[in-house]
C-alpha positions as CSV (number, residue, x, y, z in Angstrom):
1,X,-0.2,0.0,-0.1
2,X,1.1,3.1,-1.0
3,X,2.0,5.8,2.2
4,X,2.5,9.7,2.5
5,X,5.9,10.9,2.4
6,X,5.7,11.5,6.2
7,X,3.9,8.2,7.5
8,X,6.7,6.6,5.4
9,X,9.7,8.3,7.1
10,X,7.4,7.4,10.7
11,X,7.4,3.4,9.8
12,X,10.9,3.6,8.9
13,X,12.0,5.1,11.5
14,X,10.3,3.0,14.3
15,X,11.2,0.3,12.7
16,X,14.9,1.2,12.8
17,X,14.9,2.4,16.0
18,X,13.3,-1.5,17.5
19,X,16.5,-2.7,14.5
20,X,19.4,-0.4,16.4
21,X,18.1,-1.6,20.0
22,X,18.3,-5.6,19.1
23,X,21.1,-4.8,16.9
24,X,23.4,-3.4,20.4
25,X,24.0,-7.0,21.7
26,X,27.2,-7.6,20.0
27,X,30.8,-7.7,21.3
28,X,34.7,-8.8,20.8
29,X,35.0,-11.2,18.0
30,X,32.1,-10.6,16.7
31,X,32.2,-7.0,16.1
32,X,35.6,-7.8,14.1
33,X,33.8,-9.7,11.6
34,X,31.6,-6.7,10.9
35,X,33.5,-4.0,9.9
36,X,34.5,-6.1,7.0
37,X,31.1,-7.4,6.5
38,X,29.6,-3.8,6.2
39,X,32.3,-2.4,4.3
40,X,31.3,-5.2,1.8
41,X,27.6,-4.9,1.6
42,X,28.3,-0.9,0.8
43,X,30.1,-2.1,-2.5
44,X,27.3,-4.9,-3.1
45,X,23.7,-4.0,-2.0
46,X,23.8,-0.9,0.3
47,X,23.5,1.7,-2.1
48,X,20.9,0.1,-4.5
49,X,17.7,0.3,-2.9
50,X,17.9,3.8,-3.7
51,X,18.8,3.8,-7.3
52,X,16.1,0.8,-7.6
53,X,13.8,3.0,-6.1
54,X,14.2,6.1,-8.0
55,X,13.9,3.7,-11.4
56,X,10.9,2.4,-10.2
57,X,8.9,5.5,-8.9
58,X,10.1,7.4,-12.4
59,X,8.1,4.2,-14.6
60,X,4.8,4.1,-14.7
61,X,4.5,1.4,-17.1
62,X,4.5,-1.9,-15.0
63,X,6.2,-3.7,-17.8
64,X,9.0,-1.5,-17.3
65,X,8.9,-2.0,-13.7
66,X,8.7,-6.2,-13.9
67,X,11.8,-5.5,-15.7
68,X,13.9,-3.0,-14.1
69,X,13.0,-5.7,-10.7
70,X,14.0,-8.9,-12.6
71,X,17.4,-7.1,-14.1
72,X,18.2,-5.9,-10.8
73,X,17.9,-9.4,-9.2
74,X,20.1,-11.3,-11.7
75,X,22.8,-7.9,-11.3
76,X,23.0,-7.5,-7.1
77,X,23.0,-11.7,-7.3
78,X,25.7,-12.3,-9.6
79,X,27.3,-8.9,-7.5
80,X,26.4,-10.9,-4.1
81,X,27.5,-13.9,-5.1
82,X,31.2,-12.8,-6.0
83,X,31.6,-10.7,-2.6
84,X,30.1,-13.4,-0.9
85,X,32.6,-15.7,-2.6
86,X,36.0,-13.7,-1.9
87,X,34.8,-12.7,1.5
88,X,35.1,-16.5,2.3
89,X,37.8,-17.4,0.2
90,X,40.2,-14.7,2.7
91,X,38.4,-14.7,5.2
92,X,41.7,-16.3,6.9
93,X,43.9,-13.4,5.7
94,X,41.4,-10.5,6.7
95,X,41.2,-12.3,10.0
96,X,45.0,-12.4,10.6
97,X,45.5,-9.1,9.8
98,X,42.7,-7.8,12.5
99,X,44.8,-9.3,14.7
100,X,42.7,-12.6,16.0
101,X,42.9,-15.7,13.9
102,X,39.3,-16.8,15.6
103,X,37.6,-14.6,13.3
104,X,38.4,-16.8,10.3
105,X,35.0,-19.2,11.0
106,X,32.9,-16.4,11.7
107,X,33.8,-14.6,8.2
108,X,33.0,-18.0,6.3
109,X,29.6,-18.2,8.5
110,X,28.7,-14.8,7.3
111,X,29.8,-14.9,3.5
112,X,26.5,-16.4,2.0
113,X,24.8,-13.4,3.8
114,X,25.8,-11.2,1.2
115,X,24.4,-12.8,-1.3
116,X,21.2,-13.0,0.8
117,X,21.7,-9.1,1.5
118,X,22.2,-8.3,-2.2
119,X,18.5,-9.8,-3.2
120,X,16.7,-8.3,-0.2
121,X,17.9,-5.1,-1.1
122,X,16.6,-5.2,-4.7
123,X,12.9,-5.8,-2.5
124,X,13.5,-2.7,-0.4
125,X,14.3,-0.8,-3.2
126,X,11.0,-1.7,-5.7
127,X,8.4,-1.1,-2.4
128,X,10.5,2.2,-1.4
129,X,10.0,3.3,-5.5
130,X,6.3,2.6,-4.9
131,X,6.3,4.4,-1.8
132,X,5.5,1.7,0.5
133,X,8.3,1.5,3.5
134,X,6.2,-1.0,5.2
135,X,8.0,-4.5,4.0
136,X,11.4,-2.4,4.3
137,X,10.8,-1.9,8.2
138,X,9.6,-5.1,8.8
139,X,12.4,-6.8,7.4
140,X,14.7,-4.4,9.3
141,X,12.9,-6.0,12.9
142,X,13.0,-9.0,11.4
143,X,16.7,-9.3,10.4
144,X,17.2,-7.6,14.1
145,X,15.1,-9.9,15.9
146,X,15.8,-13.3,14.2
147,X,19.7,-12.2,14.4
148,X,19.3,-12.0,18.0
149,X,17.4,-15.1,18.5
150,X,19.5,-17.7,16.2
151,X,22.8,-15.8,17.4
152,X,21.8,-16.1,21.0
153,X,20.6,-19.7,21.1
154,X,23.7,-21.1,18.4
155,X,26.0,-19.6,20.5
156,X,24.7,-21.2,23.6
157,X,24.7,-25.0,21.9
158,X,28.4,-23.9,20.2
159,X,30.3,-22.4,23.5
160,X,30.9,-25.6,25.4
161,X,33.2,-26.4,22.4
162,X,35.4,-23.3,22.6
163,X,34.9,-19.4,22.5
164,X,35.6,-19.5,18.5
165,X,32.7,-22.1,17.9
166,X,30.6,-19.6,20.2
167,X,31.2,-16.5,18.1
168,X,30.6,-19.0,15.2
169,X,27.4,-19.7,16.6
170,X,26.5,-16.0,16.8
171,X,27.7,-15.2,13.1
172,X,25.9,-17.8,11.8
173,X,22.7,-16.2,13.3
174,X,23.3,-13.5,11.1
175,X,23.1,-15.6,7.9
176,X,20.1,-17.6,9.4
177,X,18.2,-13.9,9.9
178,X,19.3,-13.0,6.7
179,X,17.1,-15.9,5.0
180,X,14.1,-15.5,7.2
181,X,13.9,-11.8,6.0
182,X,14.6,-13.1,2.2
183,X,11.1,-15.6,2.8
184,X,9.3,-12.4,4.1
185,X,10.0,-10.2,1.8
186,X,9.8,-12.3,-1.1
187,X,6.5,-13.6,0.2
188,X,5.2,-10.4,0.6
189,X,6.0,-9.1,-3.1
190,X,4.0,-11.7,-4.2
191,X,1.2,-11.4,-2.0
192,X,1.6,-7.8,-2.8
193,X,0.5,-7.6,-6.4
194,X,-1.8,-4.4,-7.3
195,X,-5.2,-5.2,-8.8
196,X,-4.5,-2.4,-11.2
197,X,-1.7,-4.4,-12.7
198,X,-2.3,-4.9,-16.4
199,X,-0.3,-6.7,-19.1
200,X,2.0,-4.1,-20.9
201,X,5.2,-4.1,-23.4
202,X,8.3,-3.1,-21.8
203,X,9.9,0.1,-23.5
204,X,12.9,-0.3,-21.5
205,X,15.9,-2.6,-22.4
206,X,18.2,-4.6,-19.9
207,X,21.5,-3.0,-20.8
208,X,19.6,0.7,-20.4
209,X,18.2,-0.6,-17.0
210,X,21.8,-1.8,-16.0
211,X,23.6,1.3,-17.0
212,X,21.1,3.6,-15.1
213,X,21.5,1.4,-12.0
214,X,24.8,1.8,-11.6
215,X,25.2,5.5,-12.8
216,X,23.0,5.9,-10.0
217,X,24.0,3.7,-7.2
218,X,27.7,4.6,-7.7
219,X,27.7,8.0,-5.9
220,X,25.9,6.7,-3.4
221,X,28.5,3.9,-2.5
222,X,31.3,6.8,-2.7
223,X,29.0,8.7,0.0
224,X,28.7,6.0,2.2
225,X,31.8,3.7,2.2
226,X,33.7,6.4,4.6
227,X,32.3,5.2,7.6
228,X,32.6,1.5,6.9
229,X,36.1,2.1,5.5
230,X,37.4,4.2,9.0
231,X,35.3,1.1,11.4
232,X,37.2,-1.0,9.3
233,X,40.8,0.6,9.4
234,X,40.1,0.7,13.4
235,X,39.2,-3.0,13.7
236,X,42.8,-3.6,12.1
237,X,44.4,-1.0,14.2
238,X,42.9,-1.1,17.9
239,X,43.6,-4.7,18.3
240,X,46.6,-4.3,17.3
241,X,47.9,-1.9,18.9
242,X,46.3,-2.7,22.3
243,X,47.8,-5.8,22.2
244,X,50.9,-4.6,20.9
245,X,50.7,-2.0,24.2
246,X,50.3,-5.0,27.2
247,X,47.3,-6.4,26.9
248,X,46.2,-9.7,26.2
249,X,45.1,-10.5,22.2
250,X,41.5,-11.6,24.6
251,X,41.0,-8.3,26.7
252,X,42.0,-6.2,23.7
253,X,39.0,-8.1,21.9
254,X,36.5,-7.2,24.2
255,X,37.6,-3.7,25.0
256,X,37.4,-3.3,20.8
257,X,34.0,-5.2,21.2
258,X,32.7,-2.6,24.0
259,X,33.6,0.3,22.2
260,X,32.4,-0.4,18.9
261,X,29.4,-2.9,19.1
262,X,27.2,-1.0,22.7
263,X,29.2,2.1,22.7
264,X,28.6,3.2,18.9
265,X,25.1,1.4,18.7
266,X,23.8,4.1,21.4
267,X,25.9,7.2,19.7
268,X,24.2,6.1,15.9
269,X,20.8,6.5,16.8
270,X,20.1,9.9,16.1
271,X,21.9,9.0,12.1
272,X,18.2,6.7,12.0
273,X,16.0,9.7,11.2
274,X,18.3,11.0,8.6
275,X,18.6,8.2,7.1
276,X,14.8,7.4,6.5
277,X,14.0,10.4,5.6
278,X,16.5,10.5,3.3
279,X,14.9,6.7,2.0
280,X,11.9,8.6,1.7
281,X,13.0,11.2,-0.5
282,X,13.9,10.2,-3.8
283,X,10.8,7.9,-4.5
284,X,9.0,11.0,-3.3
285,X,10.7,13.7,-5.2
286,X,10.5,11.8,-8.1
287,X,6.7,10.9,-7.4
288,X,5.9,14.9,-7.4
289,X,7.8,15.8,-10.2
290,X,6.5,13.1,-12.6
291,X,3.2,14.7,-11.2
292,X,4.1,18.3,-11.3
293,X,4.5,17.1,-15.5
């Protein structure tokens, strides 16, 4: 269902605040994995929902919207698969650079999530382009809720085998939460077909859609890459610097987890509002501009 601009913001902010609160439960080795994971998501999927929402909002032709969705799904699936395989292959190298080899298995466990998140981002962009923010908001809550539930349960089951496996269980919960989120948002798409959808002929070609997709998303990638890149550099420096200063490796990792997990989750709460306004602005502006012609 199409929503007004301010109602869309309210739905996204409400969902994001709940997701942020649930996401505050992160520590130690678990937090070492997420700077790299976040950076890869920026490269593989984060910028694309905005680009897709813009393309969908610009199109009144239902066949064109379908082509944008299908082309985006194919493109983002290939990108997500590439970065997921890359993360899995380099998991040991990245963990050693960060100063804690225990992060190797968690990297392997979270690698499939890159593909799942890429596909989820396509559907989020599609719904946002139609000014329906509820699937994005609910999927964010699902993502964090099941991440917490699966993570805690699997960590509890695996931790008797050692701390490394406890973290593995927590991170594996992330991958499972993305599977649940993907099932939800895919089912929502198939159940949300509009009654006025009619068979029309597409006036776009796939090559044109791909060009528009990357032309819109690449500037967003450069704008969004700074923060995760700086956090990634911190994750590589902080643990190593603390260890070289006399702390045990486990203490260094715990201190990093407290700073980057609990503290930063609270500090970043005000950013939620501005991000959700930005999410609503793009399709809203496009629809208003189209309506004024």
